[in-house]
MARKE-608332 format. One line per field, with one value per residue (C-alpha): residue number from 1; residue in one letter; x, y, z. Coordinates in Angstrom, 3 decimals. Layout:
REM MARKE-608332
resi = (NUM/...) .
resn = (a/...) .
u = (X/...) .
v = (Y/...) .
w = (Z/...) .
END
This chain:
REM MARKE-608332
resi = (1/2/3/4/5/6/7/8/9/10/11/12/13/14/15/16/17/18/19/20/21/22/23/24/25/26/27/28/29/30/31/32/33/34/35/36/37/38/39/40/41/42/43/44/45/46/47/48/49/50/51/52/53/54/55/56/57/58/59/60/61/62/63/64/65/66/67/68/69/70/71/72/73/74/75/76/77/78/79/80/81/82/83/84/85/86/87/88/89/90/91/92/93/94/95/96/97/98/99/100/101/102/103/104/105/106/107/108/109/110/111/112/113/114/115/116/117/118/119/120/121/122/123/124/125/126/127/128/129/130/131/132/133/134/135/136/137/138/139/140/141/142/143/144/145/146/147/148/149/150/151/152/153/154/155/156/157/158/159/160/161/162/163/164/165/166/167/168/169/170/171/172/173/174/175/176/177/178/179/180/181/182/183/184/185/186/187/188/189/190/191/192/193/194/195/196/197/198/199/200/201/202/203) .
resn = (x/x/x/x/x/x/x/x/x/x/x/x/x/x/x/x/x/x/x/x/x/x/x/x/x/x/x/x/x/x/x/x/x/x/x/x/x/x/x/x/x/x/x/x/x/x/x/x/x/x/x/x/x/x/x/x/x/x/x/x/x/x/x/x/x/x/x/x/x/x/x/x/x/x/x/x/x/x/x/x/x/x/x/x/x/x/x/x/x/x/x/x/x/x/x/x/x/x/x/x/x/x/x/x/x/x/x/x/x/x/x/x/x/x/x/x/x/x/x/x/x/x/x/x/x/x/x/x/x/x/x/x/x/x/x/x/x/x/x/x/x/x/x/x/x/x/x/x/x/x/x/x/x/x/x/x/x/x/x/x/x/x/x/x/x/x/x/x/x/x/x/x/x/x/x/x/x/x/x/x/x/x/x/x/x/x/x/x/x/x/x/x/x/x/x/x/x/x/x/x/x/x/x) .
u = (-10.977/-8.072/-5.937/-3.069/-4.294/-1.268/-2.445/-3.542/-6.865/-6.443/-10.222/-10.841/-12.031/-9.590/-9.522/-8.917/-6.185/-4.332/-4.460/-3.313/-0.308/0.719/0.533/2.610/5.195/5.474/5.930/8.619/10.562/10.161/10.931/12.852/11.456/7.838/5.812/2.796/1.179/3.046/0.512/0.678/4.470/4.700/2.290/3.930/7.427/6.907/5.712/8.631/11.185/9.532/9.785/13.458/14.027/12.457/14.846/17.829/16.747/16.614/15.152/12.141/9.754/10.805/10.182/6.681/5.965/7.109/5.090/1.920/2.445/4.472/2.790/5.300/8.029/10.595/10.171/10.353/13.609/14.906/14.085/16.018/18.966/19.499/17.759/18.185/21.923/22.624/21.359/23.423/25.501/22.505/20.229/16.956/16.253/15.966/13.680/13.845/10.970/11.597/8.739/7.923/5.021/1.309/-0.288/-2.335/-6.058/-6.650/-3.652/-2.456/1.150/3.274/6.668/9.230/9.755/12.813/15.219/18.364/21.680/20.057/20.619/16.926/17.542/19.865/17.366/14.628/16.855/17.631/13.919/13.256/16.028/14.610/11.148/12.497/14.450/11.337/9.251/11.909/12.129/8.398/7.960/11.034/9.638/6.306/8.031/10.040/6.909/4.912/6.757/6.597/2.884/2.542/4.512/2.285/-0.828/0.307/0.072/-3.311/-4.608/-3.010/-5.610/-8.435/-7.622/-7.464/-11.027/-11.958/-10.270/-12.282/-15.374/-14.305/-13.772/-17.183/-18.718/-16.890/-18.087/-21.608/-21.379/-20.106/-22.998/-25.417/-23.874/-24.245/-27.884/-28.407/-26.712/-28.876/-32.177/-30.595/-30.452/-34.201/-34.421/-32.084/-34.206/-37.473/-36.580/-35.486/-38.950/-40.562/-38.424/-39.588/-43.193/-42.537/-40.988/-44.047/-46.316) .
v = (45.313/42.946/45.132/43.227/39.932/38.566/34.960/33.576/31.786/30.015/30.042/26.988/26.281/26.534/22.755/22.090/24.727/23.232/19.703/20.986/22.763/19.757/17.469/19.894/20.217/16.427/16.001/18.723/17.033/13.657/14.517/17.760/19.385/19.766/21.847/23.806/27.206/30.292/31.134/27.626/27.625/30.929/29.712/26.324/27.826/29.040/25.628/23.775/26.147/25.820/22.007/22.233/24.515/21.840/19.346/21.559/21.786/18.006/17.656/15.558/18.488/19.466/15.901/16.000/19.371/18.085/14.897/17.026/17.557/14.484/11.168/9.044/7.868/7.269/10.810/12.189/10.308/11.687/15.244/14.978/12.892/13.931/17.181/19.306/18.558/19.707/23.206/23.638/26.439/28.167/30.450/30.553/30.456/26.670/26.717/28.249/29.211/29.274/30.545/28.495/30.200/29.718/26.286/25.003/24.864/27.376/29.621/29.558/30.688/27.683/27.400/24.953/24.874/22.977/22.687/24.771/22.972/19.542/18.991/18.792/18.981/15.977/13.974/14.847/13.727/10.457/9.820/10.501/8.079/5.398/5.892/5.643/2.506/1.018/1.857/0.353/-2.786/-3.477/-4.298/-6.560/-8.425/-8.775/-10.192/-12.568/-13.641/-14.285/-17.517/-18.763/-18.150/-20.061/-22.958/-22.909/-22.781/-25.753/-28.450/-27.097/-27.644/-31.134/-33.049/-31.886/-34.321/-37.154/-36.428/-36.469/-39.862/-41.228/-39.849/-41.532/-44.786/-44.470/-43.745/-46.747/-48.984/-47.718/-48.310/-51.854/-52.500/-51.224/-53.513/-56.436/-55.544/-55.318/-58.684/-60.486/-60.226/-62.002/-65.324/-65.892/-65.200/-68.125/-70.348/-69.586/-71.338/-74.331/-74.493/-74.261/-77.145/-79.261/-78.486/-79.418/-82.683/-83.506/-82.926) .
w = (13.350/13.997/16.228/17.896/16.398/14.606/14.467/11.086/11.450/8.058/7.596/9.832/13.354/16.305/16.892/13.203/13.163/16.145/14.717/11.321/12.790/14.905/11.867/9.815/12.601/12.938/9.191/9.117/11.917/10.250/6.591/7.316/4.144/2.989/0.526/1.803/1.432/2.569/5.294/6.789/6.604/8.469/11.153/11.727/11.880/15.468/16.657/15.054/16.577/19.992/19.773/18.819/21.816/24.040/22.473/23.256/26.911/27.113/30.640/31.626/31.683/28.143/26.962/28.412/26.816/23.415/23.856/23.854/20.140/19.113/19.843/17.923/20.312/17.572/16.272/19.814/20.307/16.990/18.110/21.375/20.132/16.500/15.501/18.639/19.170/15.592/16.549/19.733/18.259/16.666/18.671/16.776/13.054/12.868/9.804/6.335/4.003/0.229/-1.938/-5.023/-6.781/-7.256/-7.066/-9.982/-9.311/-6.527/-7.379/-3.754/-3.099/-2.080/-0.393/0.931/4.675/5.830/8.735/8.174/8.075/7.812/4.058/3.258/-0.496/-0.441/1.583/-0.919/-3.810/-2.060/-1.556/-5.245/-6.257/-3.974/-5.446/-8.994/-8.130/-6.537/-9.609/-11.883/-9.742/-9.670/-13.408/-13.336/-10.349/-12.129/-15.220/-13.050/-11.245/-14.426/-15.480/-11.907/-11.889/-15.153/-13.665/-10.615/-12.727/-14.902/-12.189/-11.172/-14.702/-14.977/-12.899/-15.166/-18.057/-15.512/-14.543/-18.205/-18.575/-15.713/-17.375/-20.604/-18.715/-17.140/-20.521/-22.069/-19.239/-19.708/-23.466/-22.802/-20.441/-23.059/-25.662/-23.285/-22.713/-26.444/-26.890/-24.323/-26.197/-29.190/-27.322/-27.159/-30.883/-31.451/-29.193/-30.996/-34.233/-32.176/-30.604/-34.028/-35.205/-32.291/-33.147/-36.733/-35.635/-33.541/-36.469) .
END
């Protein structure tokens, strides 16, 4: 029986659960809008609102309490200087959960969780536009880089024929030396008939 046990265990160990919730809370404060399951969104909502409350307090002890969960100093600075001041007039209800439907594969119910009043949809659209622009820029850069690569590859291939010329020179020199060697034995052949003539003269 689970009497007075309102915590969702999420089917994982306590250490895994705590690390999962801290990672989700950090990503929500960083991106201000994420997609996750409904159970995880409902569990992490309390942690995110507690961190924003620390940011609204703004004293040293609150910074140290928030630093237990947020190890990134830039994100901690963003919480205390940007996110928390935007909720000064709001007392609670810093997050919003919007159900999306079942996820393909395991059929788990999914939902958006975002910070209210922070224009999470516009930020998501801007990120999508940046990604599309980056994807469109990458093929153009590759095409622009291809002729440069060909130009770079051309001088690398240029020295190869020079080596072949040297080889040809070496082969021509060797052929000339062989011809000289072949020409040298012809001289004694010319001398032999002269010797025969001398013998004939003596007779």
